[in-house]
C-alpha positions as CSV (number, residue, x, y, z in Angstrom):
1,M,-29.8,-33.2,122.0
2,R,-33.6,-33.2,122.8
3,H,-34.2,-30.8,120.0
4,I,-32.5,-33.1,117.5
5,S,-34.5,-36.2,118.7
6,H,-37.6,-34.2,118.3
7,I,-36.8,-33.4,114.6
8,I,-35.9,-37.2,113.9
9,T,-39.2,-38.3,115.4
10,T,-41.2,-35.6,113.3
11,A,-39.3,-36.7,110.2
12,A,-40.2,-40.4,110.9
13,I,-43.9,-39.6,111.4
14,L,-44.1,-37.6,108.2
15,S,-42.3,-40.3,106.2
16,T,-44.6,-42.9,107.6
17,A,-47.6,-40.8,106.6
18,F,-46.2,-40.2,103.1
19,I,-45.8,-43.9,102.6
20,T,-49.2,-44.6,103.7
21,L,-50.7,-42.0,101.3
22,S,-48.6,-43.2,98.6
23,A,-49.7,-46.8,99.0
24,Q,-53.4,-45.8,98.8
25,P,-54.7,-46.2,95.2
26,Q,-55.4,-42.8,93.5
27,T,-59.0,-42.3,92.3
28,R,-59.1,-41.2,88.6
29,Y,-61.9,-38.9,87.6
30,L,-63.3,-39.5,84.1
31,T,-65.8,-38.0,81.8
32,L,-67.6,-39.9,79.0
33,E,-65.5,-38.3,76.3
34,E,-62.2,-39.1,78.2
35,C,-63.4,-42.7,78.4
36,R,-64.2,-42.8,74.8
37,T,-60.7,-41.3,74.0
38,I,-58.9,-43.7,76.2
39,A,-60.7,-46.7,74.6
40,L,-60.0,-45.6,71.1
41,D,-56.3,-45.1,71.9
42,S,-56.1,-48.4,73.9
43,S,-58.2,-50.8,71.8
44,A,-56.1,-53.7,70.3
45,V,-58.9,-54.2,67.6
46,L,-58.6,-50.5,66.6
47,R,-54.9,-50.7,66.6
48,N,-55.1,-53.6,64.2
49,A,-57.6,-51.8,61.9
50,R,-55.4,-48.8,61.8
51,L,-52.4,-51.1,60.9
52,M,-54.5,-52.7,58.1
53,E,-55.4,-49.2,57.0
54,E,-51.7,-48.2,56.6
55,K,-51.0,-51.5,55.0
56,T,-53.7,-50.9,52.3
57,E,-52.4,-47.5,51.6
58,L,-48.9,-48.8,51.1
59,D,-50.2,-51.4,48.9
60,R,-52.1,-48.7,46.9
61,K,-49.0,-46.7,46.3
62,S,-47.0,-49.9,45.3
63,V,-49.7,-50.4,42.5
64,I,-49.0,-46.9,41.2
65,T,-45.4,-48.0,40.4
66,N,-46.9,-50.3,37.8
67,F,-47.6,-47.3,35.6
68,L,-43.8,-46.3,35.6
69,P,-40.8,-48.0,33.9
70,K,-38.9,-50.7,35.7
71,F,-35.1,-50.1,35.7
72,S,-32.8,-53.1,36.3
73,A,-29.0,-54.0,35.9
74,Y,-28.1,-57.3,34.5
75,G,-25.0,-59.2,34.1
76,L,-23.8,-62.5,32.6
77,Y,-20.4,-64.5,32.8
78,L,-20.0,-67.7,30.9
79,W,-17.1,-70.1,31.1
80,T,-17.0,-73.6,29.6
81,S,-14.2,-76.1,28.8
82,S,-15.7,-77.1,25.7
83,S,-15.2,-75.4,22.3
84,F,-17.2,-75.6,19.1
85,D,-15.2,-76.9,16.2
86,Y,-16.2,-77.0,12.6
87,N,-13.9,-78.9,10.1
88,F,-14.0,-77.1,6.7
89,S,-13.1,-79.2,3.7
90,G,-11.7,-76.3,1.7
91,G,-12.8,-75.3,-1.9
92,A,-12.2,-73.0,-4.8
93,L,-13.7,-69.5,-5.1
94,P,-14.1,-67.8,-8.6
95,V,-11.9,-64.6,-9.1
96,Y,-13.6,-61.5,-10.5
97,K,-11.8,-58.9,-12.5
98,N,-11.9,-55.1,-12.3
99,V,-13.4,-53.4,-15.3
100,Y,-13.5,-49.7,-15.1
101,G,-14.1,-50.0,-11.3
102,N,-16.7,-52.7,-11.4
103,L,-16.2,-56.2,-10.5
104,V,-17.4,-58.5,-13.2
105,P,-17.1,-62.3,-13.6
106,D,-13.9,-63.5,-15.2
107,V,-15.6,-66.4,-17.2
108,M,-13.9,-68.6,-19.8
109,T,-15.2,-68.2,-23.5
110,D,-14.7,-70.3,-26.6
111,A,-13.5,-69.1,-29.9
112,A,-17.0,-67.8,-30.7
113,G,-17.1,-65.9,-27.6
114,N,-19.8,-68.1,-25.7
115,I,-19.4,-68.9,-22.1
116,V,-17.9,-72.3,-21.3
117,Y,-20.1,-74.3,-18.8
118,N,-19.2,-77.4,-16.9
119,N,-22.3,-79.3,-15.8
120,G,-24.4,-76.2,-16.2
121,I,-21.9,-74.0,-14.1
122,P,-19.8,-71.3,-15.7
123,V,-16.1,-71.9,-15.9
124,F,-13.9,-69.1,-14.5
125,N,-10.4,-68.3,-15.9
126,Q,-9.0,-68.1,-12.4
127,Y,-9.8,-69.6,-8.9
128,A,-8.7,-69.0,-5.5
129,V,-8.1,-72.2,-3.6
130,I,-9.0,-72.4,0.1
131,P,-7.2,-75.2,1.9
132,P,-9.0,-77.4,4.4
133,M,-9.1,-76.2,7.9
134,T,-10.6,-76.6,11.4
135,L,-12.7,-73.6,12.7
136,S,-12.8,-73.4,16.5
137,V,-15.2,-71.1,18.4
138,D,-14.4,-70.6,22.1
139,L,-17.2,-69.2,24.5
140,A,-14.9,-69.3,27.6
141,N,-14.8,-65.9,29.6
142,T,-17.8,-64.4,27.7
143,V,-19.1,-61.5,29.7
144,T,-22.1,-59.3,29.2
145,A,-23.5,-56.5,31.4
146,G,-25.8,-53.5,31.2
147,I,-28.9,-51.7,32.3
148,S,-32.6,-52.1,31.0
149,A,-35.8,-50.4,31.2
150,T,-39.0,-52.1,30.7
151,Q,-42.4,-50.1,30.2
152,P,-45.8,-51.6,29.9
153,V,-47.7,-50.0,27.1
154,F,-51.1,-51.7,27.1
155,M,-51.7,-54.7,29.4
156,G,-55.3,-55.0,28.6
157,G,-56.4,-52.7,31.3
158,K,-54.9,-54.8,34.2
159,I,-52.7,-52.2,35.6
160,I,-55.5,-49.5,35.8
161,S,-57.9,-52.0,37.2
162,G,-55.5,-53.1,39.7
163,Y,-54.8,-49.6,40.9
164,R,-58.7,-48.8,41.2
165,M,-59.2,-52.1,43.2
166,A,-56.2,-51.0,45.5
167,D,-57.8,-47.7,45.8
168,I,-61.1,-49.1,46.9
169,G,-59.4,-51.5,49.3
170,A,-57.7,-48.5,50.9
171,G,-61.1,-47.0,51.4
172,M,-62.5,-50.1,52.8
173,A,-59.8,-50.3,55.4
174,G,-60.6,-46.8,56.4
175,L,-64.3,-47.7,56.8
176,N,-63.4,-50.8,58.8
177,T,-61.5,-48.4,61.1
178,S,-64.7,-46.3,61.4
179,L,-66.9,-49.4,62.1
180,K,-64.5,-50.5,64.8
181,S,-64.5,-47.1,66.3
182,A,-68.3,-47.0,66.5
183,E,-68.4,-50.4,68.0
184,T,-65.8,-49.3,70.6
185,I,-67.6,-46.2,71.5
186,V,-70.9,-48.2,72.0
187,S,-69.2,-50.7,74.3
188,V,-67.6,-47.7,76.2
189,D,-71.0,-45.9,76.6
190,E,-72.7,-49.2,77.7
191,A,-69.9,-49.8,80.3
192,Y,-70.0,-46.1,81.3
193,W,-73.7,-45.7,81.7
194,L,-73.8,-49.1,83.4
195,H,-71.4,-47.9,86.0
196,V,-73.3,-44.6,86.5
197,K,-76.4,-46.7,86.9
198,T,-74.7,-48.8,89.6
199,C,-73.5,-45.6,91.3
200,R,-77.0,-44.2,91.4
201,L,-78.4,-47.6,92.5
202,L,-75.9,-47.8,95.3
203,E,-76.9,-44.2,96.5
204,A,-80.5,-45.3,96.3
205,A,-79.9,-48.4,98.3
206,E,-77.9,-46.5,100.9
207,S,-80.6,-44.0,101.1
208,F,-83.2,-46.8,101.5
209,S,-81.1,-48.4,104.1
210,S,-80.7,-45.1,105.9
211,T,-84.4,-44.6,106.0
212,V,-85.2,-48.0,107.2
213,D,-82.6,-47.5,109.9
214,S,-84.3,-44.4,110.9
215,M,-87.5,-46.1,111.0
216,Y,-86.1,-48.9,113.1
217,S,-84.9,-46.3,115.6
218,F,-88.2,-44.5,115.6
219,V,-90.1,-47.7,116.5
220,E,-87.6,-48.6,119.1
221,N,-88.4,-45.3,120.7
222,A,-92.0,-45.7,120.2
223,I,-91.8,-49.1,122.1
224,D,-90.2,-47.4,125.0
225,V,-93.1,-45.0,125.4
226,G,-95.8,-47.6,124.6
227,M,-96.7,-46.3,121.2
228,A,-95.5,-49.6,119.3
229,T,-95.2,-53.3,119.9
230,S,-92.4,-55.7,119.5
231,T,-94.3,-57.0,116.4
232,D,-93.9,-53.6,114.8
233,L,-90.2,-53.6,115.4
234,L,-89.9,-57.2,114.0
235,K,-91.6,-56.1,110.8
236,V,-89.3,-53.2,110.5
237,E,-86.3,-55.5,111.2
238,V,-87.3,-57.8,108.3
239,Q,-87.3,-54.7,106.0
240,R,-84.0,-53.6,107.5
241,N,-82.3,-57.0,106.6
242,N,-83.8,-56.8,103.0
243,A,-82.4,-53.4,102.7
244,L,-78.9,-54.5,103.9
245,L,-79.1,-57.3,101.4
246,A,-80.1,-54.9,98.6
247,L,-77.3,-52.5,99.7
248,T,-74.7,-55.4,99.6
249,K,-75.8,-56.2,96.1
250,A,-75.6,-52.7,95.0
251,R,-72.1,-52.4,96.4
252,N,-71.1,-55.6,94.6
253,G,-72.6,-54.4,91.4
254,Y,-70.7,-51.0,91.6
255,R,-67.3,-52.9,91.9
256,L,-68.1,-55.2,89.2
257,S,-69.3,-52.4,86.9
258,M,-66.0,-50.3,87.8
259,M,-64.0,-53.4,86.9
260,N,-65.8,-53.8,83.6
261,L,-65.2,-50.2,82.8
262,C,-61.6,-50.5,83.6
263,H,-61.5,-53.6,81.3
264,I,-63.1,-51.6,78.4
265,L,-60.6,-48.9,78.8
266,G,-57.6,-51.1,78.9
267,L,-56.7,-50.1,82.6
268,P,-55.8,-52.4,85.4
269,L,-58.9,-53.9,87.0
270,T,-57.9,-52.4,90.4
271,T,-57.9,-48.8,89.2
272,Q,-60.2,-46.7,91.2
273,I,-62.4,-44.6,88.9
274,E,-64.9,-41.8,89.6
275,V,-67.0,-41.0,86.6
276,D,-68.9,-37.8,85.7
277,Q,-72.5,-38.3,86.5
278,S,-73.8,-35.0,85.5
279,G,-75.1,-36.3,82.2
280,F,-77.3,-38.7,84.3
281,D,-78.6,-36.1,86.7
282,M,-82.1,-37.1,87.8
283,D,-83.1,-33.5,88.0
284,S,-82.3,-32.7,84.4
285,T,-83.9,-35.6,82.6
286,A,-87.1,-33.8,82.1
287,V,-85.9,-33.0,78.5
288,L,-86.1,-36.7,77.8
289,I,-90.0,-36.3,77.4
290,G,-89.4,-34.5,74.2
291,A,-86.7,-37.0,72.9
292,E,-88.8,-38.0,69.9
293,S,-88.4,-34.4,68.5
294,Q,-84.6,-34.7,68.8
295,L,-84.3,-37.5,66.5
296,P,-83.6,-37.1,62.8
297,L,-86.7,-37.0,60.5
298,Q,-85.5,-39.9,58.4
299,D,-83.6,-43.0,59.4
300,T,-81.0,-43.2,56.6
301,V,-78.3,-45.9,56.7
302,E,-76.1,-44.6,53.8
303,N,-73.8,-43.1,56.6
304,R,-73.2,-46.4,58.3
305,A,-69.7,-47.7,57.9
306,D,-70.9,-51.3,57.5
307,Y,-73.2,-50.2,54.7
308,R,-70.4,-48.4,52.9
309,L,-68.2,-51.3,53.4
310,L,-70.7,-53.6,51.6
311,A,-71.2,-50.9,48.7
312,A,-67.4,-50.6,48.3
313,Q,-67.1,-54.5,48.3
314,A,-69.7,-54.5,45.4
315,E,-67.7,-51.9,43.5
316,L,-64.6,-54.0,44.0
317,K,-66.4,-57.0,42.6
318,R,-67.2,-54.7,39.5
319,R,-63.7,-53.7,39.2
320,N,-62.6,-57.3,39.3
321,I,-64.5,-58.0,36.0
322,D,-62.2,-55.7,34.1
323,F,-59.2,-57.2,36.0
324,V,-60.2,-60.7,34.9
325,R,-60.9,-59.8,31.3
326,S,-57.5,-58.0,30.9
327,D,-55.7,-61.5,31.0
328,Y,-57.5,-62.2,27.6
329,L,-56.7,-59.0,25.8
330,P,-53.6,-58.0,23.8
331,Q,-50.7,-56.9,25.8
332,L,-47.9,-54.7,24.6
333,G,-44.6,-53.8,26.3
334,V,-41.2,-52.2,25.4
335,T,-37.8,-52.9,26.8
336,A,-34.6,-50.8,26.1
337,S,-31.2,-51.8,27.2
338,Y,-27.7,-50.6,27.0
339,G,-25.0,-52.9,27.6
340,Y,-21.3,-54.1,27.0
341,T,-20.4,-57.6,25.7
342,Y,-17.0,-59.3,25.6
343,G,-16.2,-62.8,24.4
344,L,-16.8,-65.2,21.7
345,K,-13.4,-66.1,20.3
346,L,-12.9,-67.4,16.7
347,Q,-9.5,-68.9,16.2
348,D,-8.2,-67.2,19.3
349,E,-9.5,-63.8,18.0
350,V,-12.1,-62.0,20.1
351,L,-15.3,-61.2,18.0
352,L,-17.2,-59.2,20.5
353,N,-15.7,-56.4,22.4
354,Q,-18.2,-53.5,22.2
355,T,-21.1,-51.5,23.8
356,G,-24.7,-51.1,22.3
357,F,-28.1,-49.9,22.7
358,T,-31.0,-52.3,22.1
359,V,-34.7,-51.8,21.9
360,M,-37.3,-54.6,21.9
361,A,-41.2,-54.6,21.8
362,T,-43.1,-57.6,22.6
363,L,-46.9,-58.2,21.7
364,K,-49.0,-60.9,23.1
365,V,-52.4,-61.5,21.4
366,P,-54.4,-64.3,22.8
367,I,-56.3,-66.2,20.0
368,F,-58.1,-69.2,21.2
369,A,-58.3,-70.8,24.6
370,W,-61.6,-72.8,24.4
371,G,-63.7,-70.0,25.9
372,E,-61.7,-69.8,29.2
373,G,-61.6,-66.1,29.2
374,Y,-65.3,-65.7,28.5
375,L,-66.2,-68.1,31.2
376,K,-64.0,-66.4,33.8
377,V,-65.5,-62.9,32.9
378,Q,-69.0,-64.3,33.4
379,S,-68.0,-65.9,36.8
380,A,-66.7,-62.5,37.9
381,K,-70.0,-60.9,36.8
382,K,-71.9,-63.4,38.8
383,E,-69.9,-62.4,41.9
384,Y,-70.7,-58.8,41.2
385,E,-74.4,-59.5,41.1
386,M,-74.1,-61.5,44.3
387,A,-72.5,-58.6,45.9
388,L,-75.4,-56.3,44.9
389,S,-77.9,-58.8,46.0
390,E,-76.3,-59.1,49.4
391,L,-76.0,-55.2,49.6
392,G,-79.8,-54.9,48.9
393,R,-80.6,-57.6,51.5
394,L,-78.6,-56.1,54.3
395,E,-79.7,-52.7,53.6
396,G,-83.1,-53.7,54.2
397,L,-82.0,-55.3,57.6
398,M,-80.1,-52.1,58.5
399,E,-83.2,-49.9,57.8
400,L,-85.2,-52.3,60.0
401,E,-82.6,-52.0,62.8
402,A,-82.6,-48.2,62.5
403,A,-86.5,-48.1,62.8
404,Q,-86.3,-50.5,65.8
405,S,-83.6,-48.4,67.5
406,R,-85.8,-45.2,66.8
407,Y,-88.9,-46.9,68.5
408,A,-86.7,-48.1,71.3
409,V,-85.4,-44.5,72.1
410,S,-89.2,-43.3,72.0
411,E,-90.2,-46.0,74.3
412,A,-87.3,-45.4,76.7
413,A,-88.1,-41.7,76.8
414,L,-91.7,-42.6,77.6
415,K,-90.6,-45.1,80.3
416,V,-88.5,-42.4,81.9
417,S,-91.3,-39.9,82.1
418,M,-93.6,-42.6,83.7
419,A,-91.0,-43.7,86.0
420,R,-90.2,-40.0,87.0
421,S,-94.0,-39.4,87.7
422,S,-94.1,-42.7,89.7
423,L,-91.1,-41.8,91.7
424,K,-92.5,-38.3,92.6
425,S,-95.8,-40.0,93.6
426,A,-93.9,-42.6,95.8
427,E,-91.9,-39.8,97.5
428,T,-95.2,-37.8,98.3
429,N,-96.9,-41.0,99.5
430,L,-93.9,-41.9,101.7
431,K,-93.9,-38.6,103.3
432,V,-97.5,-38.5,103.9
433,C,-97.5,-42.1,105.5
434,R,-94.6,-41.4,107.7
435,D,-96.1,-38.1,108.9
436,Q,-99.3,-39.9,109.6
437,Y,-97.7,-42.7,111.3
438,E,-95.7,-40.4,113.6
439,L,-99.0,-38.9,114.5
440,G,-100.6,-42.3,115.1
441,M,-103.0,-42.0,112.1
442,E,-101.4,-44.6,109.9
443,P,-100.6,-48.3,110.5
444,L,-96.9,-49.4,110.2
445,V,-97.6,-51.8,107.5
446,N,-98.6,-48.8,105.2
447,V,-95.3,-47.0,106.0
448,L,-93.4,-50.2,105.2
449,E,-95.1,-50.7,102.0
450,A,-94.6,-47.0,101.0
451,Q,-90.9,-47.3,101.6
452,T,-90.6,-50.4,99.7
453,Q,-92.6,-48.8,96.8
454,W,-90.5,-45.8,97.0
455,S,-87.3,-47.9,96.8
456,K,-88.7,-49.8,93.7
457,C,-89.7,-46.6,91.9
458,S,-86.2,-45.1,92.5
459,S,-84.6,-48.2,91.1
460,D,-87.0,-48.2,88.1
461,Y,-86.3,-44.6,87.4
462,I,-82.5,-45.2,87.4
463,E,-83.0,-48.2,85.0
464,A,-85.2,-46.3,82.7
465,V,-82.6,-43.5,82.4
466,A,-79.8,-45.7,81.7
467,D,-81.9,-47.7,79.1
468,Y,-82.6,-44.3,77.5
469,R,-79.0,-43.4,77.3
470,L,-78.1,-46.7,75.8
471,S,-80.9,-46.9,73.3
472,Y,-79.9,-43.3,72.2
473,V,-76.3,-44.3,71.6
474,K,-77.4,-47.5,69.7
475,Y,-79.8,-45.4,67.5
476,L,-76.9,-43.1,66.6
477,K,-74.9,-46.1,65.5
478,S,-77.7,-47.5,63.5
479,I,-77.8,-44.3,61.4
480,G,-74.1,-43.9,61.2
481,K,-73.9,-40.9,63.4
482,L,-71.1,-42.1,65.8
């Protein structure tokens, strides 16, 4: 019995521990590439851009069908209670005679053989008398049905112009997706390196706080042996409070940057994230000094998605000229149909009860519209010229942006080099001051100042490296390399 109770107690403890561990949030480790992939998959803007790309591709395929004949079925049923009546007054029809198999007029002649006329009209020997009657045409229950095919032959170039414009539109949708992807990557990189920066700043703040605490303990011990005064301890305590405030700010910045990165990635804001900081390693950034040699020789903007979008838009305006002109050119189409018709009774006899094949060609030739076509074509040409002008203007701005980004990378690399040199000097100075102070050869003020200077240089270096990472990503975007 005691053995069973022991088993139950052990199971309860293990269950409680398992529940406790399950309730704790799991830390997710992410690299920069993984963050980019997650953001590209979860971005609502990119999702809409991809849907637009799919839509324009479907539109392009639908325009292709305009080159092919259109088949359709048709049917007509007519019923009316009215009939169309015609009162025929009757009359006399001359009778022809058969002469050796030929029908010749059987006219009346006199004794001399001359044709007898009545008011200028030849008189026949015999007449067939048609009595008066009422002719009735009934359209009730008239039916026609069949299939038809319509093939445009020449529509003034409208179909091929429409296809080319749809093709350009599909390409523009793809470029828009590329543009949104590049913007998403930049935003992810900004959030990623900002979080890495806050991690490093938090480490630096913790190191500074630990250094100040160590100094506080050293001064306390020095007071006990008469090597320091309470004034010295008060000075260290002021710096200790400042270090604690800086540490609190660093922790808050760390939490906010993590929430910002989660937001960019489309993750819950409470997700615990640990990022790969190897690309931000402070010991491997010496290569940044040669950053200028890593940049392309020329800042070309032809690879930028927004530049190619503007170029495609200009080409779309050029194609629109042909599309507008097609409305004022001759248009030719052919329609063929095969159908069955029943109905149209005459005197209760059905006249139509048969199938038939029909071919019809239609030609439309605009002649005169008071210059409407010419004016609309000229208007379309002006739109094309405006698009070219806008492309030239924005191309210059893009080249300027690329040059500015290049200089920003160079300046950031130089700033990293200088900050790294200053940090090394501050570390050396702090070590010398502390060693001298412990030997009684350096005043406390110099040590506190050296600690503050070291903390500032450390923060400046971290800021410089983060600025370089971001400026390099923005430069790649400015030349279309993302």
